[in-house]
C-alpha positions, 0 to 999 in steps of 0.5 A: 377752166379750173383757175387760181389767182395770185400776185407776185413781185418777181416771177419766182414768187409767182410759183411760191406764193401760189402754193405755199405747200409746194414740195420737192419733186424727188419722187417724180421722174421724167424721161430724158433725165428732166428734173424739177425743183418744185411741184404741186398737186393742182386741186382738180383734174388729176394734174401736177404742176412742176417748175424750175425758176431761173433768176438770171434769165427770168424764165420758168421751165414748167411741166404739167402732168395729167394722170389717168387720161385717155390720150387718144380722146382727150386734150389738156391745157395749162395757161396763164393770164398775165393781165386779168382773171378768167379764161379770156386773155389767157396764154395757153399750152395745149397738148394731145395725141393725134389719131396716128399716135404722134403727140402735138403740143403748141401755144394758143391765145384764148380770145373768147369763150368760144375758142377753138384752141388754134395754134398761135403766138402768145403775148410773151416768149415760149420755147421748148413746147412738147408733150409725151405720153407716159403710161396713163399720163400725158406730160407737157413741157415748156419754158416761159419768159413773162412780160416785165413788171407782171404783178398778177397772174391767173393760171388755168388748166383744163382738159376736154374731148377731141374730135379727130385731131381737133380739140373740142369744147371742154365742160362748161362747169368747173370741176 
């Protein structure tokens, strides 16, 4: 998975320190009137990360937007690893379009490099996991509540092939 490591004292800094050049997302529209205060172009895979931080609840609404994707043959994922660097231990959001055209979005813990991206609970609360196709884009949404006293987070994003309605291994090289 493509990845970036960074530190923060508060969840808000998780996003601000990661990308110092984060810009408002006024020109990025979402169906249903969803809006995000901040966004950033991720450095690979034609992805944009959007977020809103809620200091009172210590939660973050996120949206990962993947451009130029063939929804019928590809899955996408965004994950954070709250305890170490790298893919193993990451807590992932996964999305893809099934053969019948319906969208699937769920959570998956990455426990090895041979992960199958199976549905499962994460090590912290996640709500509102969903995905929509929009033109040649796929957009995934969720609200995260990270564990207390988290000081370092590695975030990762990736895409890969589908075989029927099942995610398959992504390319092993970093893009």
